[in-house]
N, C-alpha and C positions, 0 to 999 in steps of 0.2 A: 722906521723907528730904530734908533741906535740902541746899543746894548745898555748904556747907562740910563737912557730914558725908559727903556722897557722895565728895568728893575726899580726905577723911581715910581712908575705906574703900578707895579706890583705892590710896592710899599704903601702907596696911597690906597690901593684896594684893600689891603690888610687893615689899614687904619680906619677906613670907612666901615668895614665889617665890625670892628671893635666898637666904633661909635654907635652903630645901629644896634648891636647887642646890648650895649649899656642903656640906650634909650628904651629898648623893649623891656629889659629887666626892670627899669625904673617905672615904666607904666604899669606892669603887673603888680609891683610892690605898692604903688600908689592906689591901684584899684582895690587891692586887698585891704589897705589901710582905710579907704573910704567905706568899705564894707564893715570892718571891725569897729569903726568909730562913728558910723552913720553920718558921714560927712559929705554933704552934697557938693561942696566946692571942690573937694578932691576928685569926686566922680566926674564933675564937669571938666576938670583939668586933664583927666585921662582921655576923654573923648577929643578934646582939643589937641592933645599931644600926639594923637595917632597920625595926624597929617605929616608930621616930621618923619615918622617911620616910613610912610608911603613914599615920600620924597627921596629918602635915603635908598630905598629899594631901586627906584628909577636911576639914581646916580650910579649905583653899583652895577646895574645892568649895562649902563652906558660904558663904564670903564671896562667891563669884561668883553663887550663887543669890540671895543677899540683894540684891546690886547689880542684878541683872537684874529681880528681882521688884518691888523698891521704887522703882526709878528707870527711866527710859526712855533709856538711854545712846545717844548718837549717834556716828557716824563713828569716829574713832580710839579713843574710850573704849569703844565697843562692840566694836571689833576687839580691843582689849587684853583685855577681860573674856573674850570667847569663846576667844581664844588661850591665856589663862591656864589654862583648864580642860584644854586639850589638853597644855600644857606640864607641868602637875602630873602628868598621867597618864604622860607620857614620863619624867619624873624618877623616878616610882615604879618604872618599869621599869628605869631605870638602877640603882636600889637592888637590884632583883632580880638583875640581872647581876652586881653586886658579890657578892651572896650565892653565886651560881653559881661565881664564881672562888674564893671562900673555901672552898667545898665541894671544888673541885678540889685546892686546896692541902692540905686535910685528907686527902684520899685519897692524894696523893703522899707526905705525911708518914707516913701509916700503912704504905705499901708500901716505905718507906725507899728511894725511887727515887734512882738515881745519875745519871739524866738531868737535866741542869741546864736551866732555862729559857733559851731563846735571847735574845740581846740585842735581837732584833727585837720580842719580847714587851714588854720594858721600853720600847722606842721606841713601840710601838703604844699602850701605856698613857699615855705622856707626850703623844702627839699627840691621843688621844681626849679626855683630860682638858682639854687646851688648847682643843680645839674646844668642849667643853661650857661652859667658862668664857666663851669668846668669844661663844658663842651667847646665853647669858643676858645678857651685857653688851649685845649688839646689840639684844636684845628690850627691855630696860628703858630703853635710850637711843633706841629706835626708829631704829636705825642700819642701814638697808637694805644699804649697801655692806659692812659687816662681816658681816651675815647671809649675803650671797652668798659672801664669802671662806670662811666656815665650810663652806658647801655644797661649794665647790671643793676644800677640804682633805680631803674624805672619800676621794678617789681614792688618796691616799698611804697611808691606813690599810688600804684594800683591798689595795694592792700588798704591804704588809708582811705581811698575813695569808697571801697567796699564798707569800711567801718562807718564812714559818714552816712552812707545810704542806710545801713541797718539802724543807726541811732535815730536818724530823722524819720525813718519809717515807724519806729516805736512812738515818736511824738505824734505822728499823723494818726496812728491807730487810737491813741489815747484821747485826742482832742481834734475834732474836725476843723476847728479854727486854725490849727497849726499846718493844715495841708498846703495852702498856697505859699506861705513863707518857707516852709520846709522844701517845697519843690524848687524855689529860687536858690536855696542853699545847695541843693543837689546839683543844680545847674552850675553854680560856682565851682563845686568840686569837679564836675566834668570838664570845665574849662581849664582848671589847673592840671588835671590829668593830661589834657591835650598839650599843654605847655611842656610837660615832662616828655611826652611822645616826640614833640618837635626837637627838644634837647637831645633825645636819643638819636633822631635823624642826623643831627650835627655831629654827635659822637661817632656815628657810623662813617660820616664823611671824613672825620679826623683819622680814622683807621685806614680808610681808602687813600688819603693823602700820604700817610706815613708808610704804609706797607704795600699799597697798590692792590689791596684785597677788598672785595665787596663782601661785607658781612650782613647787609640788609636782608631781612627775612630768614636768615640762617642762624643769627646769633642766639635767639631765644631757644630754638630747637637744640642747638649744640649745648647750651647751658643746661637744659633739662636732661640731656643725655649724660652730661659730665657730673652734675651735682649728686645724683643718687649714689654713685659709687664712692663718693668722698664723704657724704654727710649722713646717709641713711643708716639707722641702727642695724646691727646684724639681725637676721631673721631668727626667731625663736622656735 
């Protein structure tokens, strides 16, 4: 594989990752739309669209294997290719979470639930999708600072999931008929929280690409150690 062809293949890999991210984001947005609007057709479209995500993962795996087998990439190129394999797997899982949300929407439609999705669920979806978009931008631009911002944003989504759980628990305690639909909405929140977790994984990969540093499993601990000294009020 010549130098020019190698970089053409790298560019193709980058483009396919962006396409896969765009499709995964679109499926999550469509699934949430199906939920909010009780739209069976949108839910069906999510499940049908997941096949394209799976096909893109296989295509990206093929590209990465070819690049690793026929060339001996070094430094950032090697980190990009290795991370691309992991990111494709994460994006495929995002598609799976979109399907899970669509299936929750279908079950809620079937039971003619009067429990409406809380605004926090819509906010979770907006934040998780923003994280996913930013994470891919950080990776393709090798922007470590943006990657770290994505990781830090995950706490907000976790807090919203806790709010959703508390609100729906109140509904369930007040009316037994609310238990089943409320559990479906909690499951939706959990799937959105997992999308944010997967975006965080990609943000960590962006830092690895840009800086050659692995922050996985250490980022949260370091943030907890750093924040109290900056933001805690003085002891009285």
